[in-house]
C-alpha positions as semicolon CSV with decimal commas, in nm:
position;residue;x (nm);y (nm);z (nm)
1;M;0,000;0,000;0,000
2;S;0,133;0,345;-0,089
3;V;0,052;0,630;0,150
4;R;0,184;0,985;0,174
5;R;0,233;0,996;0,550
6;I;0,244;0,707;0,788
7;A;0,118;0,884;1,102
8;R;-0,012;1,239;1,129
9;F;-0,189;1,433;1,402
10;S;-0,367;1,738;1,265
11;S;-0,621;1,867;1,514
12;K;-0,664;1,991;1,868
13;P;-0,822;1,701;2,061
14;R;-1,055;1,778;2,349
15;N;-0,922;1,489;2,556
16;Q;-0,547;1,508;2,608
17;D;-0,514;1,129;2,647
18;I;-0,617;1,037;2,292
19;A;-0,331;1,182;2,083
20;Y;-0,055;0,924;2,106
21;L;0,165;0,698;1,895
22;R;0,337;0,425;2,092
23;N;0,539;0,115;2,007
24;N;0,542;0,144;1,626
25;S;0,802;0,093;1,359
26;Y;0,814;0,291;1,034
27;H;1,054;0,186;0,759
28;D;1,116;0,255;0,392
29;T;0,837;0,514;0,378
30;F;0,760;0,757;0,095
31;Q;0,747;1,051;0,340
32;R;0,805;1,124;0,708
33;A;0,729;0,869;0,978
34;V;0,543;1,095;1,225
35;V;0,397;1,445;1,180
36;V;0,248;1,637;1,472
37;H;0,056;1,937;1,336
38;S;-0,142;2,174;1,561
39;T;-0,211;1,900;1,816
40;D;-0,176;1,969;2,187
41;F;-0,068;1,700;2,434
42;A;0,054;1,463;2,160
43;T;0,267;1,177;2,290
44;V;0,508;1,004;2,052
45;E;0,704;0,736;2,233
46;H;0,880;0,403;2,187
47;N;0,878;0,430;1,805
48;V;1,143;0,345;1,547
49;A;1,181;0,522;1,211
50;Y;1,423;0,366;0,960
51;K;1,497;0,499;0,611
52;T;1,204;0,738;0,593
53;K;1,207;1,001;0,317
54;G;1,245;1,349;0,464
55;H;1,264;1,429;0,835
56;S;1,159;1,128;1,045
57;F;0,984;1,286;1,346
58;F;0,837;1,622;1,244
59;T;0,662;1,891;1,449
60;E;0,498;2,104;1,182
61;A;0,338;2,431;1,286
62;G;0,493;2,529;1,618
63;D;0,160;2,600;1,788
64;E;0,161;2,250;1,942
65;V;0,166;2,265;2,321
66;F;0,305;1,992;2,546
67;A;0,414;1,761;2,261
68;L;0,624;1,481;2,410
69;Y;0,881;1,280;2,212
70;N;1,009;1,008;2,443
71;H;1,233;0,704;2,373
72;N;1,219;0,721;1,992
73;L;1,483;0,609;1,745
74;A;1,545;0,776;1,406
75;V;1,787;0,593;1,174
76;R;1,911;0,702;0,829
77;P;1,637;0,930;0,698
78;L;1,669;0,974;0,321
79;Q;1,661;1,288;0,108
80;H;1,328;1,399;-0,034
81;P;1,338;1,669;-0,306
82;L;0,964;1,746;-0,304
83;L;0,904;1,849;0,058
84;L;1,076;2,137;0,242
85;D;1,405;2,265;0,106
86;D;1,590;2,123;0,405
87;D;1,448;1,774;0,347
88;M;1,750;1,731;0,121
89;D;1,949;1,717;0,450
90;P;1,691;1,530;0,658
91;A;1,689;1,531;1,036
92;G;1,585;1,256;1,268
93;F;1,383;1,514;1,464
94;W;1,268;1,849;1,317
95;L;1,126;2,138;1,524
96;P;0,982;2,471;1,403
97;G;1,089;2,660;1,716
98;F;1,183;2,611;2,079
99;T;0,885;2,396;2,165
100;G;0,812;2,044;2,294
101;W;0,963;1,791;2,527
102;H;1,235;1,566;2,385
103;R;1,354;1,300;2,629
104;S;1,578;0,996;2,580
105;N;1,561;0,988;2,198
106;L;1,834;0,871;1,961
107;A;1,917;0,990;1,610
108;A;2,171;0,777;1,419
109;G;2,310;0,808;1,070
110;C;2,113;1,127;0,996
111;H;2,225;1,435;0,805
112;R;2,115;1,618;1,119
113;G;2,015;1,456;1,447
114;W;1,792;1,745;1,558
115;R;1,714;2,043;1,340
116;L;1,551;2,348;1,488
117;R;1,442;2,575;1,206
118;R;1,290;2,892;1,339
119;I;0,983;2,984;1,138
120;A;0,772;3,299;1,149
121;G;0,455;3,330;1,353
122;V;0,356;3,146;1,667
123;A;0,636;2,890;1,637
124;G;0,903;3,156;1,661
125;Q;0,755;3,275;1,989
126;Q;0,734;2,935;2,161
127;T;0,990;2,893;2,437
128;D;0,892;2,571;2,615
129;L;1,166;2,333;2,498
130;T;1,285;2,056;2,726
131;F;1,574;1,861;2,576
132;F;1,700;1,592;2,814
133;N;1,913;1,277;2,773
134;N;1,903;1,268;2,392
135;S;2,179;1,131;2,169
136;A;2,297;1,181;1,813
137;H;2,544;0,927;1,671
138;A;2,726;0,922;1,338
139;S;2,524;1,213;1,203
140;G;2,636;1,516;1,004
141;F;2,528;1,753;1,281
142;G;2,400;1,642;1,619
143;W;2,210;1,967;1,683
144;H;2,151;2,226;1,412
145;L;1,986;2,568;1,442
146;K;1,871;2,734;1,121
147;P;1,923;3,026;1,116
148;P;2,164;3,038;1,413
149;H;1,986;3,208;1,702
150;A;1,925;3,191;2,074
151;P;1,588;3,121;2,235
152;P;1,407;3,423;2,380
153;T;1,416;3,260;2,725
154;L;1,625;2,986;2,884
155;N;1,519;2,627;2,817
156;L;1,607;2,299;2,985
157;V;1,884;2,142;2,776
158;Q;2,098;1,892;2,965
159;I;2,269;1,551;2,965
160;N;2,285;1,509;2,589
161;T;2,538;1,310;2,386
162;V;2,674;1,386;2,040
163;F;2,916;1,116;1,920
164;G;3,084;1,068;1,583
165;C;2,917;1,380;1,435
166;R;3,083;1,668;1,254
167;I;2,947;1,910;1,510
């Protein structure tokens, strides 16, 4: 079966316990593995993405509140020329601003482990980023900000490992 996206949240649920993806594997897909778009309280945990086209775990709009990425593995995402311009250097985890909780995730063999691309609007104003105990291995960049910038307020970023990456 050919599908555009494997898993996509695209609404604001009334009950915060219903938006979750747990214990899944995504491999050899035609597009991203997981997209969280304008969904509050989304939980994405214990998933594996292998050889997806474009960014593997993707937070789209930046207006998502309390999105949790926990214990996920992104391995070797592939270039995709028809999505965003930076999908030619795909990240394991892509964020539109300083938003979300990323805990105990691993990106391996990616062009970029985590890519934070500041976009205009609400996403550029979000400042609730918790980045704890994540690892990037054998990737081009472990952590990449585009364009280089600092968050408007301090965020929790601690105990992270970047190994075998260019930067």
